[in-house]
C-alpha positions in Angstrom: -24.6 3.6 -4.0 -22.4 4.3 -1.0 -20.2 7.2 -0.3 -17.2 7.3 1.9 -14.6 9.7 3.0 -11.1 8.6 4.2 -9.2 11.1 6.3 -5.6 10.3 6.9 -3.2 12.4 8.9 0.5 12.5 8.1 2.8 11.4 10.8 5.2 14.3 10.6 5.0 17.8 9.2 7.1 18.2 6.0 9.6 20.9 5.4 9.1 23.2 2.4 8.8 21.1 -0.7 10.5 22.0 -3.9 8.1 22.2 -6.9 9.7 19.2 -8.7 9.0 17.1 -5.5 5.3 18.0 -5.7 5.0 16.0 -8.9 6.6 13.0 -7.2 4.3 13.4 -4.1 1.2 13.7 -6.4 2.2 10.5 -8.3 2.8 8.7 -5.0 -0.6 9.9 -3.6 -2.5 8.7 -6.7 -0.6 5.3 -6.7 -1.4 4.8 -3.0 -5.1 5.4 -3.7 -5.4 2.5 -6.1 -6.6 -0.9 -5.1 -7.3 -3.9 -7.3 -8.7 -7.3 -6.6 -5.2 -8.5 -5.5 -5.3 -6.0 -2.7 -7.4 -8.3 -0.6 -10.8 -8.4 0.9 -12.9 -5.3 1.4 -12.8 -5.9 5.2 -9.0 -5.6 5.3 -7.8 -3.5 2.3 -10.3 -0.7 2.6 -10.1 -0.1 6.4 -6.2 -0.1 6.1 -6.5 3.2 4.2 -8.1 5.0 7.2 -6.3 7.1 9.7 -7.2 6.5 13.3 -9.5 9.6 13.2 -10.7 8.9 9.6 -14.5 9.0 9.0 -16.6 6.5 7.2 -19.7 8.4 6.2 -22.8 6.2 6.1 -26.4 6.5 6.9 -27.0 7.7 10.5 -24.7 9.3 13.0 -21.0 9.7 12.4 -20.0 6.8 14.6 -17.7 5.0 12.3 -14.2 6.3 12.8 -10.8 4.9 12.0 -10.0 1.5 10.5 -12.0 -0.4 13.2 -15.1 1.8 12.5 -14.8 1.3 8.7 -14.5 -2.5 9.2 -17.4 -2.6 11.7 -19.7 -0.7 9.2 -18.6 -2.9 6.3 -19.2 -6.0 8.3 -22.9 -5.3 8.5 -23.1 -6.7 5.0 -22.3 -10.4 5.5 -21.4 -10.8 1.8 -18.4 -8.5 2.5 -16.7 -11.4 4.2 -15.8 -12.8 0.7 -15.9 -9.5 -1.2 -12.7 -8.2 -2.9 -12.2 -4.5 -3.4 -10.9 -2.4 -6.3 -10.6 1.4 -6.3 -10.0 3.5 -9.3 -8.7 7.0 -8.6 -10.1 9.6 -11.0 -8.0 12.6 -9.8 -6.3 14.3 -6.9 -3.6 16.7 -6.0 -1.3 18.0 -3.3 -1.1 21.4 -1.7 1.7 23.8 -2.8 3.7 23.1 0.3 3.4 19.3 -0.2 1.9 18.6 3.2 -1.8 18.0 2.3 -3.5 16.2 -0.5 -6.7 14.6 -1.8 -7.9 11.9 -4.2 -11.3 11.0 -5.4 -12.7 8.2 -7.6 -14.7 5.0 -7.7 -14.8 1.9 -5.6 -16.2 -1.5 -6.4 -16.9 -4.3 -4.1 -16.5 -7.5 -6.2 -18.7 -10.2 -4.7 -17.7 -13.8 -4.8 -20.3 -14.5 -7.6 -18.9 -11.6 -9.7 -21.6 -9.0 -8.9 -20.4 -5.5 -8.2 -21.3 -3.2 -5.3 -20.4 0.3 -6.6 -19.5 3.3 -4.6 -17.4 6.5 -4.9 -14.9 8.0 -2.5 -13.0 11.1 -1.5 -9.8 10.8 0.5 -8.2 13.7 2.2 -4.6 13.6 3.7 -3.6 16.4 6.0 -0.5 17.1 8.0 
């Protein structure tokens, strides 16, 4: 089982967020963290979620950063060239000011023959 952490940085700091807007932001965050097999291959859909300074945690040194690093690490498994991805978010939330958030859940690589490569993830978004 693999583990990955996605770090994404917001492009602009948000102004003070009204409490009712936090619900909308949380819903949008959870929706954004959902991938299904229609989302594309694991080598494109998953790296697209990474910020430039995002970290893919894998065995060894922390050398896999950003979308390119995630794709490079995932490319070590030649079966990933035809593997689809689905990601189920279990939970998450946003900070009281609406600027930061997190999600966590499960990730499956769906191989061309139908086999699953399971993993779990944590994603942190910070302003």
